[in-house]
ZAMARGU-4260 file (C-alpha; in steps of 0.2 Angstrom, whole numbers, plus 5000, padded with zeros to 4 digits):
<rodrens>
0) 5000/5000/5000 | 5006/5018/4996 | 4997/5030/5008 | 5006/5045/5002 | 5017/5050/4987
5) 5036/5047/4989 | 5044/5032/4997 | 5033/5017/4995 | 5031/5010/5013 | 5017/4997/5017
10) 5008/4999/5034 | 5010/4982/5042 | 4994/4974/5047 | 5001/4968/5064 | 5008/4986/5067
15) 4991/4991/5070 | 4982/4976/5077 | 4995/4971/5090 | 4997/4989/5097 | 4981/4987/5107
20) 4990/4975/5118 | 5005/4986/5122 | 5009/4998/5135 | 5014/5016/5130 | 5033/5014/5129
25) 5031/5000/5117 | 5018/5007/5105 | 5022/5010/5087 | 5022/5029/5086 | 5016/5032/5068
30) 5017/5051/5070 | 5036/5049/5072 | 5039/5037/5058 | 5052/5045/5047 | 5047/5037/5031
35) 5028/5041/5033 | 5021/5058/5027 | 5018/5069/5043 | 5000/5068/5049 | 4990/5084/5054
40) 4982/5084/5071 | 4964/5084/5064 | 4967/5069/5053 | 4969/5057/5067 | 4952/5056/5075
45) 4946/5039/5071 | 4928/5037/5067 | 4926/5019/5062 | 4909/5011/5059 | 4914/4996/5069
50) 4926/4990/5082 | 4940/5002/5086 | 4959/4999/5087 | 4970/5009/5099 | 4984/5017/5090
55) 4995/5029/5100 | 5005/5043/5093 | 4991/5049/5082 | 4983/5061/5093 | 4978/5064/5111
60) 4961/5054/5113 | 4954/5045/5127 | 4949/5027/5125 | 4931/5024/5121 | 4921/5009/5127
65) 4926/4998/5113 | 4945/5001/5116 | 4942/4998/5135 | 4934/4981/5130 | 4949/4976/5120
70) 4961/4981/5134 | 4950/4971/5146 | 4950/4956/5134 | 4969/4956/5133 | 4970/4955/5152
75) 4956/4942/5154 | 4965/4931/5142 | 4981/4931/5151 | 4990/4942/5138 | 4994/4955/5151
80) 5012/4949/5150 | 5013/4958/5133 | 5009/4974/5142 | 5025/4972/5152 | 5038/4970/5139
85) 5052/4976/5150 | 5049/4963/5163 | 5049/4950/5150 | 5065/4955/5144 | 5073/4955/5162
90) 5065/4940/5169 | 5061/4928/5154 | 5075/4930/5143 | 5079/4914/5133 | 5097/4917/5133
95) 5106/4919/5150 | 5121/4928/5154 | 5135/4920/5164 | 5145/4928/5178 | 5159/4931/5166
100) 5148/4940/5154 | 5147/4926/5141 | 5130/4920/5135 | 5125/4902/5139 | 5112/4892/5129
105) 5095/4890/5137 | 5090/4875/5146 | 5078/4862/5139 | 5065/4866/5152 | 5066/4885/5148
110) 5064/4881/5129 | 5049/4870/5132 | 5041/4884/5144 | 5045/4897/5131 | 5038/4887/5117
115) 5022/4883/5126 | 5019/4902/5131 | 5022/4907/5113 | 5010/4895/5106 | 4997/4900/5118
120) 4999/4918/5115 | 4999/4916/5096 | 4983/4905/5097 | 4974/4918/5108 | 4979/4932/5097
125) 4971/4922/5082 | 4955/4919/5092 | 4953/4938/5095 | 4958/4941/5077 | 4946/4928/5069
130) 4931/4932/5081 | 4929/4951/5078 | 4911/4950/5083 | 4915/4945/5101 | 4921/4958/5113
135) 4928/4952/5129 | 4925/4962/5145 | 4924/4958/5163 | 4906/4953/5161 | 4911/4940/5147
140) 4909/4940/5129 | 4897/4954/5121 | 4893/4950/5103 | 4892/4965/5092 | 4890/4967/5074
145) 4908/4974/5072 | 4923/4971/5061 | 4940/4977/5063 | 4945/4991/5052 | 4961/5001/5049
150) 4963/5019/5054 | 4963/5025/5036 | 4951/5016/5024 | 4956/5009/5008 | 4953/5019/4992
155) 4946/5011/4976 | 4964/5007/4970 | 4969/4998/4986 | 4979/5012/4993 | 4976/5020/5010
160) 4964/5035/5008 | 4972/5048/5019 | 4956/5054/5028 | 4943/5044/5039 | 4930/5057/5044
165) 4914/5060/5035 | 4917/5079/5037 | 4931/5087/5027 | 4947/5092/5035 | 4949/5111/5039
170) 4967/5112/5032 | 4961/5118/5015 | 4947/5130/5011 | 4940/5135/4993 | 4940/5153/4987
175) 4934/5151/4969 | 4928/5139/4956 | 4929/5140/4937 | 4917/5127/4931 | 4914/5122/4913
180) 4900/5110/4909 | 4894/5102/4893 | 4878/5092/4895 | 4872/5082/4880 | 4853/5080/4880
185) 4854/5067/4866 | 4866/5055/4874 | 4860/5061/4892 | 4878/5063/4898 | 4889/5077/4902
190) 4907/5082/4904 | 4915/5095/4914 | 4931/5103/4921 | 4933/5113/4937 | 4947/5124/4943
195) 4947/5127/4962 | 4957/5140/4970 | 4961/5135/4987 | 4970/5143/5002 | 4980/5132/5014
200) 4977/5134/5033 | 4988/5120/5039 | 5003/5113/5030 | 4997/5097/5021 | 5001/5086/5006
205) 4983/5082/5002 | 4967/5091/4997 | 4952/5081/5002 | 4935/5086/4994 | 4919/5078/4988
210) 4915/5069/4972 | 4900/5057/4969 | 4898/5046/4954 | 4910/5056/4943 | 4922/5048/4931
215) 4938/5058/4935 | 4951/5058/4921 | 4964/5070/4926 | 4969/5080/4941 | 4983/5093/4942
220) 4989/5106/4955 | 4996/5124/4951 | 5005/5134/4964 | 5001/5152/4967 | 5009/5163/4953
225) 5014/5147/4944 | 5009/5143/4926 | 5014/5125/4925 | 5001/5112/4930 | 5009/5098/4940
230) 5000/5081/4938 | 4993/5074/4955 | 4988/5057/4960 | 4970/5056/4966 | 4962/5043/4977
235) 4944/5040/4978 | 4933/5034/4993 | 4915/5032/4987 | 4908/5027/5004 | 4911/5045/5010
240) 4909/5053/4993 | 4927/5059/4994 | 4942/5061/4984 | 4960/5066/4989 | 4971/5075/4977
245) 4989/5071/4983 | 5001/5085/4980 | 5019/5082/4973 | 5026/5093/4986 | 5020/5101/5003
250) 5007/5114/5002 | 5012/5129/5012 | 5002/5139/5025 | 4994/5155/5018 | 4997/5150/5000
255) 4984/5149/4986 | 4984/5134/4974 | 4973/5129/4960 | 4967/5111/4958 | 4961/5107/4940
260) 4950/5091/4938 | 4942/5084/4922 | 4928/5072/4923 | 4912/5065/4915 | 4896/5057/4921
265) 4878/5053/4916 | 4864/5065/4919 | 4855/5058/4934 | 4839/5048/4933 | 4835/5053/4951
270) 4829/5070/4958 | 4847/5074/4964 | 4862/5082/4956 | 4862/5087/4938 | 4847/5077/4932
275) 4837/5074/4916 | 4818/5077/4914 | 4807/5072/4899 | 4791/5081/4894 | 4780/5082/4879
280) 4780/5099/4869 | 4765/5107/4861 | 4766/5094/4847 | 4767/5079/4859 | 4785/5076/4855
285) 4796/5070/4869 | 4809/5084/4874 | 4823/5083/4887 | 4826/5096/4901 | 4841/5096/4912
290) 4841/5104/4929 | 4850/5104/4946 | 4845/5100/4964 | 4860/5100/4975 | 4853/5103/4993
295) 4859/5095/5004 | 4873/5085/4997 | 4872/5083/4978 | 4883/5097/4971 | 4897/5084/4972
300) 4888/5073/4959 | 4889/5087/4946 | 4907/5094/4950 | 4921/5090/4962 | 4919/5102/4976
305) 4920/5106/4995 | 4902/5101/4998 | 4898/5108/5015 | 4889/5124/5018 | 4903/5133/5028
310) 4915/5131/5013 | 4908/5147/5004 | 4916/5153/4988 | 4913/5162/4972 | 4909/5153/4956
315) 4912/5157/4937 | 4901/5146/4927 | 4902/5142/4908 | 4890/5130/4900 | 4891/5123/4882
320) 4875/5119/4874 | 4865/5116/4858 | 4861/5133/4850 | 4843/5129/4850 | 4842/5127/4869
325) 4844/5140/4883 | 4854/5140/4899 | 4852/5149/4915 | 4863/5149/4931 | 4863/5159/4947
330) 4871/5175/4939 | 4866/5185/4924 | 4873/5179/4907 | 4889/5188/4902 | 4892/5182/4885
335) 4888/5168/4872 | 4902/5162/4860 | 4902/5149/4846 | 4911/5133/4850 | 4908/5121/4835
340) 4894/5119/4823 | 4878/5120/4832 | 4886/5122/4849 | 4889/5138/4859 | 4895/5142/4876
345) 4886/5153/4888 | 4897/5162/4901 | 4889/5169/4917 | 4896/5183/4928 | 4905/5178/4944
350) 4894/5174/4958 | 4894/5181/4976 | 4901/5171/4989 | 4890/5156/4992 | 4888/5138/4997
355) 4889/5124/4985 | 4871/5118/4988 | 4865/5134/4981 | 4874/5133/4964 | 4861/5129/4950
360) 4860/5128/4931 | 4846/5123/4919 | 4847/5118/4901 | 4830/5118/4892 | 4819/5126/4879
365) 4809/5139/4890 | 4800/5155/4888 | 4798/5169/4901 | 4790/5186/4906 | 4799/5199/4917
370) 4798/5214/4927 | 4811/5225/4935 | 4810/5231/4953 | 4823/5240/4963 | 4837/5237/4950
375) 4834/5218/4950 | 4825/5210/4935 | 4813/5197/4941 | 4808/5183/4928 | 4797/5168/4928
380) 4801/5154/4916 | 4790/5139/4910 | 4790/5127/4895 | 4781/5136/4880 | 4764/5128/4883
385) 4763/5134/4901 | 4769/5152/4898 | 4751/5159/4900 | 4751/5153/4918 | 4766/5163/4925
390) 4758/5180/4927 | 4752/5178/4945 | 4769/5171/4950 | 4778/5186/4943 | 4766/5199/4952
395) 4767/5190/4968 | 4786/5188/4967 | 4788/5207/4965 | 4777/5211/4979 | 4786/5199/4991
400) 4804/5205/4985 | 4799/5223/4989 | 4792/5218/5006 | 4807/5208/5012 | 4819/5222/5007
405) 4810/5234/5017 | 4808/5222/5032 | 4826/5217/5033 | 4834/5234/5028 | 4845/5224/5016
410) 4842/5225/4997 | 4842/5209/4987 | 4860/5208/4981 | 4859/5201/4964 | 4854/5209/4947
415) 4842/5196/4943 | 4830/5183/4951 | 4823/5169/4940 | 4809/5158/4945 | 4808/5142/4934
420) 4794/5129/4933 | 4801/5112/4931 | 4790/5098/4924 | 4797/5085/4936 | 4803/5090/4953
425) 4803/5081/4969 | 4802/5096/4981 | 4790/5110/4981 | 4804/5122/4976 | 4823/5125/4979
430) 4830/5142/4984 | 4846/5142/4973 | 4852/5160/4974 | 4846/5170/4959 | 4838/5154/4951
435) 4824/5147/4961 | 4817/5131/4954 | 4799/5125/4957 | 4788/5110/4954 | 4776/5116/4941
440) 4761/5115/4952 | 4770/5126/4965 | 4772/5141/4953 | 4759/5140/4939 | 4742/5147/4941
445) 4728/5147/4929 | 4715/5160/4933 | 4702/5150/4924 | 4704/5133/4931 | 4715/5135/4947
450) 4707/5135/4964 | 4708/5147/4979 | 4719/5134/4988 | 4730/5134/4972 | 4733/5152/4974
455) 4737/5151/4992 | 4749/5137/4989 | 4758/5146/4975 | 4759/5162/4986 | 4766/5152/5001
460) 4780/5143/4991 | 4786/5159/4983 | 4786/5168/4999 | 4796/5154/5007 | 4809/5153/4993
465) 4811/5172/4992 | 4814/5173/5011 | 4828/5160/5009 | 4837/5173/4998 | 4841/5181/5015
470) 4839/5167/5027 | 4850/5153/5020 | 4858/5162/5005 | 4865/5178/5012 | 4867/5170/5029
475) 4869/5151/5030 | 4869/5139/5044 | 4887/5133/5047 | 4882/5115/5047 | 4866/5105/5044
480) 4863/5102/5063 | 4856/5120/5062 | 4846/5118/5047 | 4831/5126/5056 | 4840/5143/5055
485) 4837/5141/5036 | 4820/5132/5035 | 4812/5138/5051 | 4816/5156/5047 | 4810/5154/5029
490) 4794/5146/5035 | 4791/5159/5048 | 4794/5173/5036 | 4782/5164/5023 | 4767/5166/5034
495) 4772/5182/5041 | 4774/5190/5024 | 4757/5182/5018 | 4748/5190/5033 | 4756/5207/5029
500) 4754/5207/5010 | 4739/5195/5007 | 4728/5195/5022 | 4713/5189/5012 | 4722/5172/5010
505) 4720/5169/5029 | 4737/5160/5029 | 4738/5160/5048 | 4725/5147/5050 | 4735/5135/5038
510) 4751/5138/5049 | 4740/5134/5064 | 4736/5117/5056 | 4754/5113/5052 | 4759/5117/5070
515) 4746/5105/5077 | 4753/5091/5065 | 4771/5095/5070 | 4767/5093/5088 | 4760/5076/5085
520) 4777/5071/5078 | 4787/5080/5092 | 4777/5071/5105 | 4784/5054/5101 | 4799/5047/5109
525) 4807/5046/5092 | 4807/5065/5090 | 4823/5075/5090 | 4829/5092/5095 | 4827/5106/5083
530) 4846/5107/5083 | 4853/5089/5082 | 4870/5082/5078 | 4871/5075/5061 | 4885/5067/5051
535) 4879/5055/5037 | 4870/5060/5021 | 4855/5050/5028 | 4855/5060/5044 | 4856/5076/5035
540) 4842/5072/5023 | 4831/5068/5039 | 4834/5085/5046 | 4822/5091/5032 | 4806/5087/5042
545) 4792/5096/5051 | 4803/5100/5066 | 4816/5110/5057 | 4802/5119/5047 | 4787/5120/5057
550) 4793/5119/5075 | 4807/5130/5071 | 4795/5143/5063 | 4783/5142/5078 | 4797/5145/5091
555) 4801/5161/5081 | 4783/5166/5081 | 4782/5163/5100 | 4798/5173/5103 | 4791/5187/5091
560) 4775/5189/5102 | 4785/5189/5118 | 4798/5202/5113 | 4786/5212/5103 | 4787/5214/5084
565) 4798/5229/5084 | 4811/5221/5095 | 4811/5205/5086 | 4813/5214/5069 | 4827/5224/5075
570) 4836/5208/5081 | 4834/5200/5064 | 4841/5215/5056 | 4856/5214/5067 | 4858/5196/5064
575) 4858/5198/5045 | 4870/5212/5045 | 4882/5204/5056 | 4883/5188/5047 | 4879/5192/5028
580) 4889/5182/5016 | 4895/5171/5030 | 4888/5157/5041 | 4880/5156/5058 | 4875/5145/5072
585) 4861/5146/5085 | 4870/5157/5097 | 4874/5170/5084 | 4855/5173/5082 | 4852/5174/5101
590) 4867/5185/5103 | 4861/5197/5089 | 4844/5198/5097 | 4852/5201/5114 | 4860/5216/5107
595) 4843/5224/5106 | 4836/5218/5122 | 4851/5225/5130 | 4851/5214/5146 | 4833/5216/5150
600) 4830/5198/5144 | 4843/5184/5141 | 4836/5177/5124 | 4849/5164/5123 | 4845/5156/5140
605) 4827/5156/5136 | 4828/5149/5118 | 4841/5136/5122 | 4828/5126/5132 | 4818/5125/5116
610) 4831/5122/5103 | 4842/5108/5112 | 4827/5098/5120 | 4816/5088/5110 | 4797/5088/5113
615) 4787/5102/5122 | 4779/5105/5138 | 4762/5101/5145 | 4756/5116/5156 | 4743/5111/5169
620) 4732/5126/5176 | 4723/5126/5192 | 4712/5141/5196 | 4706/5145/5214 | 4698/5162/5215
625) 4711/5175/5209 | 4726/5162/5212 | 4731/5153/5196 | 4744/5138/5199 | 4754/5133/5184
630) 4766/5119/5182 | 4775/5111/5168 | 4781/5094/5163 | 4786/5085/5147 | 4772/5080/5136
635) 4775/5063/5131 | 4765/5048/5125 | 4771/5033/5136 | 4774/5018/5125 | 4778/5007/5139
640) 4771/5016/5155 | 4775/5002/5167 | 4794/5005/5163 | 4793/5024/5163 | 4800/5035/5176
645) 4798/5054/5174 | 4812/5064/5168 | 4814/5079/5180 | 4828/5086/5169 | 4816/5094/5156
650) 4813/5112/5160 | 4807/5125/5147 | 4807/5144/5149 | 4789/5146/5143 | 4782/5163/5138
655) 4764/5160/5144 | 4751/5171/5137 | 4733/5171/5143 | 4716/5181/5142 | 4702/5181/5154
660) 4683/5184/5154 | 4687/5202/5161 | 4695/5207/5144 | 4697/5194/5130 | 4703/5205/5116
665) 4720/5204/5108 | 4726/5220/5117 | 4722/5212/5133 | 4734/5198/5132 | 4744/5195/5148
670) 4761/5187/5148 | 4771/5177/5161 | 4788/5168/5159 | 4787/5151/5167 | 4805/5147/5170
675) 4803/5135/5185 | 4793/5119/5187 | 4779/5128/5195 | 4773/5145/5199 | 4758/5156/5205
680) 4750/5169/5195 | 4739/5181/5205 | 4725/5190/5195 | 4719/5207/5200 | 4701/5200/5201
685) 4692/5184/5200 | 4686/5179/5183 | 4674/5168/5175 | 4686/5159/5164 | 4704/5160/5159
690) 4712/5154/5142 | 4731/5151/5140 | 4741/5151/5125 | 4732/5165/5116 | 4729/5161/5097
695) 4741/5146/5099 | 4756/5158/5098 | 4766/5147/5110 | 4772/5129/5107 | 4764/5120/5122
700) 4748/5111/5127 | 4737/5116/5141 | 4727/5105/5153 | 4714/5115/5162 | 4708/5101/5174
705) 4692/5106/5182 | 4691/5122/5171 | 4688/5112/5156 | 4669/5112/5161 | 4670/5131/5162
710) 4677/5132/5144 | 4665/5119/5137 | 4651/5129/5144 | 4658/5145/5137 | 4659/5137/5119
715) 4641/5132/5121 | 4634/5149/5126 | 4646/5161/5117 | 4659/5153/5107 | 4664/5169/5098
720) 4671/5175/5115 | 4686/5166/5109 | 4695/5168/5093 | 4694/5154/5079 | 4712/5150/5083
725) 4709/5149/5101 | 4694/5137/5098 | 4704/5126/5087 | 4718/5126/5100 | 4705/5120/5113
730) 4699/5106/5102 | 4717/5100/5098 | 4722/5101/5117 | 4708/5091/5124 | 4709/5077/5111
735) 4727/5076/5113 | 4725/5075/5132 | 4712/5061/5130 | 4725/5051/5120 | 4737/5054/5134
740) 4725/5048/5147 | 4724/5064/5156 | 4707/5069/5151 | 4692/5058/5146 | 4686/5056/5128
745) 4669/5059/5134 | 4674/5077/5139 | 4682/5079/5122 | 4666/5075/5113 | 4656/5086/5124
750) 4668/5101/5120 | 4664/5099/5101 | 4645/5098/5103 | 4645/5117/5100 | 4651/5114/5082
755) 4634/5116/5074 | 4636/5134/5077 | 4654/5135/5071 | 4657/5145/5055 | 4676/5147/5055
760) 4687/5135/5045 | 4701/5132/5058 | 4691/5124/5072 | 4680/5114/5060 | 4696/5108/5051
765) 4704/5103/5068 | 4688/5094/5074 | 4686/5084/5058 | 4705/5080/5058 | 4704/5073/5076
770) 4688/5063/5072 | 4695/5056/5056 | 4710/5049/5066 | 4698/5040/5077 | 4687/5034/5062
775) 4702/5027/5053 | 4708/5018/5068 | 4691/5010/5071 | 4689/5005/5053 | 4706/4998/5051
780) 4704/4989/5067 | 4689/4980/5060 | 4677/4990/5071 | 4666/4995/5056 | 4650/4996/5066
785) 4657/5007/5079 | 4665/5018/5065 | 4648/5019/5057 | 4641/5025/5073 | 4654/5038/5075
790) 4651/5045/5057 | 4632/5045/5062 | 4636/5056/5077 | 4646/5068/5066 | 4632/5069/5053
795) 4620/5074/5067 | 4632/5087/5072 | 4637/5094/5055 | 4624/5088/5043 | 4614/5104/5042
800) 4630/5114/5039 | 4635/5102/5025 | 4618/5104/5017 | 4620/5123/5017 | 4636/5122/5006
805) 4633/5126/4988 | 4642/5117/4974 | 4649/5133/4967 | 4666/5142/4969 | 4660/5160/4973
810) 4662/5169/4989 | 4677/5176/4999 | 4692/5164/5001 | 4687/5159/5019 | 4670/5154/5013
815) 4677/5144/4999 | 4689/5135/5010 | 4676/5130/5023 | 4665/5124/5008 | 4679/5113/5002
820) 4683/5106/5019 | 4665/5101/5023 | 4661/5094/5006 | 4677/5084/5005 | 4674/5076/5022
825) 4656/5072/5017 | 4661/5064/5000 | 4675/5054/5008 | 4663/5046/5020 | 4648/5046/5009
830) 4636/5056/5020 | 4622/5068/5015 | 4621/5061/4997 | 4638/5070/4993 | 4645/5057/4982
835) 4629/5057/4971 | 4630/5076/4968 | 4648/5075/4965 | 4646/5061/4952 | 4633/5071/4943
840) 4643/5086/4942 | 4658/5076/4936 | 4649/5068/4922 | 4642/5086/4917 | 4660/5092/4917
845) 4666/5078/4907 | 4653/5081/4894 | 4657/5100/4893 | 4671/5109/4884 | 4680/5110/4901
850) 4686/5092/4898 | 4700/5098/4886 | 4713/5101/4899 | 4710/5084/4906 | 4711/5077/4889
855) 4727/5086/4884 | 4735/5079/4900 | 4730/5062/4896 | 4736/5064/4878 | 4754/5069/4884
860) 4757/5052/4891 | 4765/5053/4908 | 4750/5059/4917 | 4756/5054/4934 | 4774/5058/4937
865) 4785/5050/4950 | 4785/5066/4960 | 4767/5063/4965 | 4770/5045/4972 | 4770/5050/4990
870) 4753/5059/4988 | 4746/5044/4979 | 4752/5032/4993 | 4744/5044/5005 | 4727/5044/4996
875) 4727/5025/4993 | 4731/5022/5011 | 4715/5031/5017 | 4703/5017/5011 | 4700/5001/5020
880) 4708/4989/5008 | 4720/5003/5001 | 4730/5004/5017 | 4736/4986/5016 | 4739/4988/4997
885) 4750/5004/5000 | 4761/4995/5013 | 4763/4980/5002 | 4768/4991/4988 | 4781/5000/4999
890) 4788/4983/5004 | 4789/4976/4987 | 4797/4992/4980 | 4808/4998/4994 | 4825/4997/4985
895) 4818/5006/4970 | 4810/5019/4981 | 4826/5023/4990 | 4836/5023/4974 | 4824/5036/4967
900) 4821/5047/4982 | 4836/5043/4993 | 4836/5037/5011 | 4830/5050/5023 | 4823/5062/5010
905) 4806/5070/5014 | 4797/5059/5001 | 4804/5043/5010 | 4798/5050/5027 | 4781/5053/5020
910) 4780/5036/5011 | 4785/5027/5027 | 4772/5038/5038 | 4757/5036/5026 | 4759/5017/5023
915) 4760/5013/5041 | 4752/5026/5051 | 4735/5018/5052 | 4741/5001/5059 | 4734/4997/5076
920) 4738/4979/5079 | 4753/4970/5087 | 4754/4959/5072 | 4757/4974/5061 | 4769/4981/5074
925) 4780/4966/5073 | 4778/4966/5054 | 4784/4984/5052 | 4798/4981/5064 | 4804/4965/5055
930) 4803/4973/5038 | 4815/4987/5042 | 4826/4977/5053 | 4829/4965/5038 | 4835/4980/5027
935) 4851/4990/5029 | 4856/4997/5045 | 4854/5015/5038 | 4836/5010/5034 | 4832/5003/5051
940) 4839/5018/5060 | 4830/5031/5051 | 4820/5043/5062 | 4805/5041/5051 | 4805/5022/5054
945) 4807/5024/5073 | 4792/5037/5072 | 4782/5024/5062 | 4785/5011/5076 | 4780/5024/5089
950) 4765/5028/5080 | 4759/5010/5079 | 4762/5008/5097 | 4752/5023/5101 | 4738/5018/5090
955) 4737/5001/5099 | 4738/5010/5116 | 4724/5022/5111 | 4713/5008/5106 | 4716/4999/5122
960) 4712/5014/5132 | 4697/5021/5123 | 4688/5007/5114 | 4676/5003/5128 | 4673/5022/5131
965) 4669/5024/5113 | 4656/5010/5113 | 4647/5018/5128 | 4648/5036/5120 | 4642/5031/5103
</rodrens>
């Protein structure tokens, strides 16, 4: 093996393996070996995926558990004599020295003893070596699925790869990329070359960076000011998507070097990297489209790069293309020059400093419309047949861009902003700086055929992606553990901006619904803190979940209301100004806001309790006259209550808010910071009722104990005394508490008896959601009669309201959404002749000219794209036979699904959730566990798999706890 250029020295296997049995004076000191290339301090931390070997001289690290096991095993096996080599030399020498200084031959007895000891030692060493799955400790043999590995892994050519961590070393940082690409939409391949200017932080002989699936043909290094490219050996380690360019000479601190790499690859057939898309044009001819999706870790599959968010650099991009096509990238086009017949090269201006996951390019035949605002040209692109559906997106984008610039007091820094509708796109959209890519349904809006909800959805996605141009692009999280700084902020700004600019869309009610669903996930034991340590690509992918997006956003909402909107806004401005074009961590945000609070409140202390702890608090309220007692505990569904002991370490600093019967308007909201386990709040006077968590602006659930009866009576007599969001909040809380066993299901049903007077969407939506969960559990459990009785009760409660809904699309948005919610529920469950009316209307529509859009889509061939698969599984799994079909489909196609969508991706998370969430039997629990355990370790350890198992256990527990009660109630 040749670990480094220069003298070819193999690293003997026994040099590493035997070192674990030696004491410090006799350990091979690899760091001092004269013939080996010197090791940097940060190279040596060993992160093997299995049993570890103790090799000294490579860094000051304490032994971990595995290493202690090996030391213990050596002693237990009688090998401690090997750890005392000096005494062996003194007391057991096979050659004895006579008194006159000459050496005498050993006796026969000595030779026999020595031979026996040697044989035993060798045999025991072989046992340990050949049985790596058994670790000996004082308790005996512990079997682990471990194999012995070297400190450095092997590259694809069999040589030692000079880096063992998933994260890149910090001894080299990129400054600038020159990237040249030539995609071929006929062969569906691409070639490229990249020149990366790097700066050396620590002396090194290697440059380790990322590359995935690229066929690298050449690598060279040029020194600063030098003109001669020197060939460099490169090593590849696909397991970590890494390559190492080995320098022919030491790379010196403070110097710049240029790494030049040539490569080629296929356009990806997944939704990651530089991927291909087929679609039909106006003449039904198949066309090809190439686009990128790099977040989180796929830039490396389009060009070799330092593919971590903190490694920001500038990019100069050139793309060679067919002259009949067009290209776009992050920056405006600088020039177009001919290359060969029919091929031209587009050259783009040098980008601002940014992370690799934000780089983007598109090669396609597109049309656009544009408008200028504040010295930036905003354009919306689509394939030619859809260009008539982009006007709403353009108008919305301009309004939002202007709003964000005023709110943040920082202008959008690029000269152009392109929004591109892509025919096949896994995510809703991607915030690439200056070139935002969208799923077509998230950007296109047809004023003749699109619904009110379509308009709201398009507006929300654009608002989210434009917010990213500041939160994520201008200021980027340092590592993926703080993804919420990107996604939580963008989600918060999305709904905040919509309330400010498009109040008629009532987006706050949608956000409330999302918070309720995020709390369901966060209440499970399989949840994780908003800021969580991640390393592997699967772990990074799984951070893109409801907790990073929705919980992150709701925590910012809670903080905004507690600080007041002006203080919050000022803190955000400081944060963006202090860290623009750089990276940030959690503490940077809190420190920025603390500059504004100026010691009156320690925001960092408050918010850390929410960011580093998983779950959320349950606040219990007891009212006696003017005295309100409040206490907090962790809200958690107990999967194994008999084995559970309360964890007293959980403590949140909760900004409580409350209103009372004496004044229940928004301006009468009271606040109290609960930073202890319990506290007493004294009111100025006795009140008839008190409602905590005003408008659900806090991320916690409230249990009112005896006061639930007071609130139930209030809803029956005067439900409008509380806001629609407060009414939805009460419905959510009491049904959750019933599931937890802290309140009766009977009382939950009593609370919703007022719904026949309800006219707001939020409380009705939440009630129908909770009732649907119960109905689905009963139906899938085989309790069809009980499920029918539940539906009969709902029909008695809401039947008249359903009958009042017209089958038209007129009225304000809130009326249209309420109509849609009620009729969709009625048709799903076949009540009030809904299906008959819907079928008649569909037949009428099919026979009208309105069918031509439907017909065209059918004619285009790929009517249902793979991007919709998770939604199809979700829909199929709702029906009684369908939920089993959906699970069977997932089991049979698991490998195909994970190749297409990647382990940990949001799509895979949804597929796992939807295909298993309605199981409520122990047989299904065992089946789901066994299926994922039979797959790779990465699959079985996914958060979404653990969440699915938790959910099934919770369903089983819910049925055991509430089935008898339901039979009495219904």
